[in-house]
C-alpha positions in Angstrom: -26.6 -61.4 -33.0 -29.8 -62.6 -34.4 -32.3 -64.9 -32.6 -35.9 -65.9 -32.2 -37.2 -65.4 -28.7 -40.4 -67.2 -27.7 -42.5 -65.5 -25.0 -46.0 -67.0 -24.5 -47.9 -66.9 -27.8 -45.2 -64.8 -29.5 -42.1 -65.7 -31.5 -40.1 -62.5 -31.9 -37.1 -62.1 -34.3 -34.5 -60.0 -32.5 -31.2 -58.5 -33.7 -28.6 -56.8 -31.4 -25.6 -54.8 -32.4 -22.9 -52.7 -30.7 -22.1 -52.1 -27.1 -23.2 -49.5 -24.6 -26.4 -48.0 -23.3 -29.4 -49.6 -25.0 -31.5 -48.2 -27.9 -34.6 -50.1 -29.0 -35.9 -49.6 -32.6 -39.5 -50.4 -33.4 -40.6 -50.4 -37.1 -43.8 -49.6 -38.9 -46.8 -51.5 -40.2 -45.7 -53.3 -43.4 -42.0 -52.8 -42.3 -39.3 -54.9 -40.6 -36.0 -54.3 -38.8 -34.4 -54.0 -42.2 -35.8 -50.5 -42.7 -33.5 -49.4 -39.9 -30.2 -50.8 -41.3 -28.5 -47.4 -41.8 -29.9 -46.0 -38.5 -28.7 -49.1 -36.6 -25.3 -49.0 -38.2 -24.7 -45.4 -37.1 -26.2 -45.7 -33.6 -24.4 -49.0 -32.8 -21.0 -47.3 -33.0 -21.7 -45.9 -29.5 -24.8 -47.8 -28.2 -26.2 -51.3 -28.0 -29.0 -51.3 -30.6 -31.8 -53.8 -30.3 -34.1 -54.3 -33.3 -37.1 -56.6 -33.5 -39.6 -57.6 -36.1 -43.1 -56.8 -34.8 -45.7 -59.7 -34.7 -46.7 -60.9 -38.1 -43.8 -59.0 -39.7 -40.4 -60.0 -40.9 -39.1 -63.1 -39.2 -41.6 -63.0 -36.3 -44.6 -65.2 -35.8 -48.2 -64.0 -36.1 -49.7 -62.3 -33.1 -52.5 -64.1 -31.3 -56.2 -63.2 -31.6 -57.0 -60.1 -29.6 -53.5 -58.7 -30.1 -53.3 -55.3 -28.4 -50.3 -53.0 -28.0 -50.9 -52.4 -24.3 -50.6 -56.2 -23.7 -47.6 -56.5 -26.0 -45.7 -54.0 -23.8 -45.3 -56.8 -21.2 -43.9 -59.1 -23.9 -41.5 -56.4 -25.0 -40.4 -56.0 -21.4 -39.8 -59.7 -21.0 -37.8 -59.7 -24.2 -35.5 -57.0 -23.0 -35.0 -58.9 -19.7 -34.0 -62.0 -21.7 -31.5 -59.9 -23.6 -30.1 -58.8 -20.2 -31.1 -55.2 -20.7 -31.6 -53.8 -17.2 -30.6 -50.1 -17.9 -33.0 -47.4 -18.9 -33.6 -47.7 -22.6 -34.0 -45.1 -25.4 -37.0 -46.2 -27.5 -37.4 -45.1 -31.1 -40.7 -45.9 -32.8 -41.8 -45.3 -36.4 -45.5 -45.1 -37.1 -47.0 -48.3 -35.6 -43.7 -48.9 -33.8 -44.4 -45.6 -32.1 -47.7 -46.9 -30.7 -45.9 -49.8 -29.2 -43.3 -47.5 -27.8 -46.0 -45.4 -26.2 -47.6 -48.5 -24.7 -44.2 -49.5 -23.2 -43.3 -46.2 -21.7 -46.7 -45.8 -20.2 -46.3 -49.1 -18.4 -42.6 -48.8 -17.6 -41.7 -45.2 -17.3 -38.9 -46.1 -14.8 -37.2 -48.1 -17.5 -37.3 -45.3 -20.1 -34.3 -43.0 -20.8 -35.9 -41.1 -23.6 -38.5 -41.5 -26.3 -38.4 -40.7 -30.1 -41.6 -40.8 -32.1 -41.2 -40.7 -35.9 -44.5 -40.0 -37.8 -46.5 -41.4 -34.9 -49.5 -39.7 -33.3 -49.8 -39.8 -29.6 -53.6 -40.0 -29.5 -56.0 -42.8 -30.1 -57.3 -43.5 -33.6 -60.0 -41.1 -34.8 -63.1 -42.1 -36.8 -61.5 -41.3 -40.2 -58.4 -43.3 -39.4 -60.4 -46.3 -38.3 -62.5 -46.2 -41.5 -59.3 -46.1 -43.7 -57.8 -49.0 -41.8 -61.0 -51.0 -42.0 -61.0 -50.4 -45.8 -57.5 -51.8 -45.9 -58.7 -54.9 -44.0 -61.5 -55.3 -46.4 -59.1 -55.4 -49.4 -56.9 -57.9 -47.6 -59.9 -60.2 -46.9 -60.9 -59.9 -50.6 -57.5 -61.1 -51.7 -56.5 -57.6 -53.1 -53.2 -57.3 -51.1 -51.1 -56.5 -54.2 -53.4 -53.8 -55.3 -53.4 -52.3 -51.8 -49.6 -52.3 -51.6 -49.2 -50.8 -55.1 -51.1 -47.7 -53.8 -49.8 -47.7 -50.2 -46.0 -48.0 -50.7 -45.5 -45.1 -53.1 -47.8 -42.8 -51.1 -45.4 -42.9 -48.2 -43.0 -40.5 -49.9 -43.2 -36.8 -50.3 -44.3 -35.6 -53.8 -41.4 -35.7 -56.3 -39.0 -37.2 -53.8 -35.9 -38.2 -55.7 -35.2 -40.9 -53.1 -37.8 -43.1 -54.8 -35.0 -45.2 -56.2 -35.6 -48.8 -57.4 -33.5 -50.0 -54.5 -35.5 -48.3 -51.9 -38.8 -49.3 -53.4 -37.6 -52.9 -53.7 -36.7 -52.8 -50.0 -40.2 -51.6 -49.0 -41.9 -54.1 -51.2 -39.7 -56.8 -49.7 -40.5 -56.0 -46.1 -44.2 -55.7 -47.0 -44.0 -59.1 -48.7 -42.9 -60.7 -45.4 -46.0 -59.5 -43.6 -48.6 -62.3 -43.2 -52.2 -61.6 -43.9 -53.1 -62.5 -40.2 -50.3 -60.2 -39.1 -51.6 -57.3 -41.2 -55.2 -57.8 -40.1 -54.4 -58.2 -36.4 -52.1 -55.1 -36.6 -54.9 -53.1 -38.1 -57.2 -54.2 -35.3 -54.6 -53.2 -32.7 -54.0 -49.8 -34.4 -57.7 -49.1 -34.3 -57.8 -49.8 -30.6 -54.7 -48.0 -29.5 -54.8 -45.9 -26.4 -54.5 -42.1 -26.0 -51.1 -41.2 -24.5 -51.1 -37.4 -24.7 -51.6 -37.0 -20.9 -49.0 -39.6 -20.2 -46.4 -37.6 -22.2 -47.5 -34.3 -20.7 -46.5 -35.7 -17.3 -43.3 -37.5 -18.5 -40.0 -37.0 -16.7 -37.8 -38.1 -19.7 -36.9 -36.2 -22.9 -39.1 -36.7 -25.9 -38.4 -36.1 -29.6 -41.3 -35.9 -32.0 -40.4 -36.1 -35.8 -43.1 -35.2 -38.3 -43.1 -35.1 -42.1 -44.5 -32.0 -43.9 -46.0 -34.2 -46.7 -47.1 -37.2 -44.6 -50.3 -38.5 -46.1 -50.7 -41.2 -43.4 -50.7 -38.9 -40.3 -50.9 -35.1 -40.8 -47.9 -33.2 -39.4 -50.1 -30.5 -38.0 -51.7 -32.7 -35.3 -48.3 -34.1 -34.3 -46.8 -30.6 -34.0 -49.9 -29.3 -32.1 -49.8 -32.1 -29.6 -46.0 -31.9 -29.3 -46.3 -28.2 -28.3 -48.4 -29.2 -25.2 -45.7 -31.6 -23.9 -43.2 -29.9 -21.7 -40.4 -32.4 -22.2 -40.9 -32.7 -26.0 -38.7 -31.3 -28.8 -40.3 -31.2 -32.2 -38.6 -31.6 -35.6 -40.5 -31.0 -38.9 -39.0 -32.5 -42.0 -39.8 -30.2 -44.8 -39.0 -32.7 -47.6 -40.5 -35.9 -46.2 -43.7 -37.9 -46.3 -44.1 -40.8 -43.9 -40.6 -42.2 -44.2 -38.5 -39.3 -43.1 -35.7 -41.4 -41.7 -35.1 -42.7 -45.3 -36.2 -39.5 -47.2 -34.0 -37.1 -45.2 -31.7 -39.7 -43.7 -28.7 -37.5 -42.8 -30.8 -34.9 -41.1 -32.6 -37.4 -39.0 -29.4 -39.3 -38.1 -27.7 -36.1 -37.1 -30.7 -35.0 -35.0 -30.9 -38.4 -33.3 -27.2 -38.4 -32.4 -27.6 -34.9 -31.0 -30.7 -35.8 -29.0 -29.2 -39.1 -27.7 -25.6 -38.2 -27.0 -25.7 -34.5 -25.9 -27.8 -34.4 -22.8 
């Protein structure tokens, strides 16, 4: 079922599939729920899968000024309540979606069954990351969006990845094309101001899976592996043939790992 749910200043596109215990999928910057088609198809055979388009992406409206992930966690909670989700939820976040997942579990640990972070650091943005994001914002403000995406989209893959098919690149270009300029700019601001959740995860009572890509140019795998090693409840998976889109680059490996993590506890 697909619907637009309005909560305060937000209009959020939502898609639900399957029956059973809930799984929430949160996509990346420049992405949409469409990137999770295969993942949702598999998981919805035994679970209720909820996908949304994040603010300013896909079919969702722009976020308001001052958009922050910590505040959006309350919106996300209200959205789940309106979908009659009252059980503990498995939350899977890719990149920026992981930051929102972290904001949610920090505020609602009692509603979290488990957490999966895919290419998503658990700490706040460092100086270099903020500089790079601000450079992106500058290009957007100068009207150089297409130039930015021509560089950004191919760089998400591992070098020489044979999954860079025309179909997959077309999908990534399509989801990026749906992102509004305001949505992109306000998402950059929110990413630059994200909180540090390492201590939150170190004290977590629920299982955590951290997935990193060996050739990730957006967020280095080393930091994710290092932080994951300090989290008692965390299991870490390094994808040796992936960049920043491991669930597409090594699809079967990730799907199998997620099924194992979710269903065999």
